[in-house]
C-alpha positions in Angstrom: 20.0 13.5 10.8 19.8 12.6 14.5 16.6 10.7 15.5 15.3 10.6 19.0 12.9 8.1 20.8 9.3 9.7 21.1 9.1 8.0 24.5 12.2 8.6 26.5 13.9 11.1 24.1 17.0 9.0 23.9 19.4 9.5 20.9 18.9 6.6 18.4 21.3 5.2 16.0 19.9 4.7 12.5 17.9 1.5 11.3 16.6 0.4 15.0 13.2 -1.2 15.4 13.0 -0.3 19.0 14.6 2.1 21.5 17.5 0.5 23.3 16.9 2.6 26.5 13.3 2.1 27.1 12.2 -0.6 24.5 9.8 1.4 22.8 8.9 -0.1 19.2 9.8 2.5 16.7 8.0 2.9 13.4 9.8 1.5 10.2 10.3 4.4 7.7 10.1 1.7 4.7 6.3 1.0 6.0 5.3 4.6 6.4 6.7 6.4 3.2 4.5 5.6 0.3 4.9 7.7 -2.7 2.1 9.0 -5.0 3.6 6.9 -7.7 3.2 3.8 -5.5 -0.3 4.4 -4.5 -1.1 5.1 -8.2 0.1 1.7 -9.2 -1.5 -0.1 -6.5 -4.7 1.5 -7.3 -4.3 0.8 -10.9 -3.6 -2.9 -10.3 -6.5 -3.2 -8.0 -9.0 -1.6 -10.4 -7.6 -3.7 -13.2 -8.2 -7.0 -11.2 -11.7 -5.9 -10.4 -12.8 -4.2 -13.6 -11.4 -6.6 -16.2 -13.7 -9.6 -15.1 -16.6 -7.3 -15.1 -15.9 -6.0 -18.5 -15.6 -9.5 -19.9 -18.8 -10.5 -18.4 -20.5 -7.5 -19.8 -19.0 -8.3 -23.3 -20.1 -11.9 -22.9 -23.9 -10.9 -22.1 -23.8 -8.4 -24.9 -22.6 -11.1 -27.5 -25.4 -13.5 -26.1 -28.0 -10.7 -26.1 -27.1 -9.7 -29.6 -27.2 -13.3 -31.1 -30.9 -13.7 -29.6 -32.3 -10.7 -31.7 
């Protein structure tokens, strides 16, 4: 598939970061193309990092309160 510069409409060879004709910075496809699988795993990792300490803290508090009764 042939790509063109969005600024000057020059034909671009694949893999460039900026247009050789006008110098316009091109977007990197590797940064823009996140799949649903990537987003799912990133969300799961963030939730795990946040929720695990909270659940551990709740467990510790529950154990302490159950010992006081």
